[in-house]
C-alpha positions as CSV (number, residue, x, y, z in Angstrom):
1,M,9.3,3.4,-14.8
2,E,8.9,1.4,-18.0
3,W,5.5,0.5,-19.4
4,D,4.6,-2.9,-20.9
5,C,1.7,-2.0,-23.1
6,G,1.2,-5.9,-23.3
7,A,0.4,-6.2,-19.8
8,P,-2.9,-5.3,-18.1
9,W,-3.9,-1.8,-17.1
10,Y,-6.1,-0.9,-14.2
11,H,-8.5,1.9,-13.3
12,G,-9.8,2.1,-9.7
13,P,-13.2,3.8,-9.4
14,P,-15.5,3.8,-6.4
15,L,-18.3,2.8,-8.6
16,K,-18.7,-0.3,-10.5
17,L,-18.1,0.6,-14.3
18,E,-18.6,-1.3,-17.7
19,F,-16.3,1.2,-19.5
20,V,-13.6,3.6,-18.6
21,R,-14.1,7.2,-20.0
22,R,-11.2,8.4,-22.3
23,G,-8.9,10.4,-20.5
24,S,-9.4,8.7,-17.3
25,T,-6.3,7.6,-15.1
26,I,-5.1,4.2,-15.5
27,A,-1.9,2.4,-14.0
28,Q,0.0,-1.0,-14.6
29,D,0.4,-1.0,-10.8
30,R,-2.6,-3.0,-9.5
31,E,-2.2,-1.8,-5.8
32,L,-1.9,1.9,-6.7
33,A,-5.0,1.6,-9.0
34,R,-6.9,-0.2,-6.1
35,V,-5.9,2.6,-3.8
36,F,-7.8,5.3,-5.9
37,S,-10.9,3.4,-5.7
38,H,-11.2,4.0,-1.8
39,K,-11.9,7.6,-1.7
40,H,-8.6,8.5,0.2
41,T,-7.7,11.9,1.4
42,I,-3.8,11.1,1.5
43,V,-1.7,8.5,-0.3
44,F,1.9,7.9,0.7
45,I,4.3,6.0,-1.4
46,S,7.5,5.1,0.5
47,D,11.0,4.8,-1.3
48,D,10.6,1.2,-1.4
49,G,7.4,1.2,-3.1
50,K,5.0,0.4,-0.4
51,I,1.7,2.3,-0.6
52,K,-0.2,3.7,2.5
53,R,-3.5,5.5,2.4
54,D,-6.5,6.3,4.8
55,G,-9.4,5.5,2.4
56,K,-12.3,3.5,3.9
57,V,-14.9,3.5,1.2
58,A,-15.4,-0.1,-0.9
59,G,-14.2,0.2,-4.3
60,F,-13.6,-1.6,-7.6
61,L,-10.8,-2.4,-9.8
C-alpha cells in the first residue's frame, strides 16, 4: 500500500481524546481506524477490502 503523507491520518480510540500519544496506531484508511474505536474482539478484512467486525461500543475518530 502506498502512503500519501499529505492526506489525513486517523486514530480510532474508544474515548474522546485531544491528543494522540506518540507510538499510537494510525491509518489513512478512515473505516479501518473507525473499526478500532468499537472495542471489537475480531476484525475481518476480505480480499476486496470490505471490513467486518463484532464491536458494539460507541467510539470516536
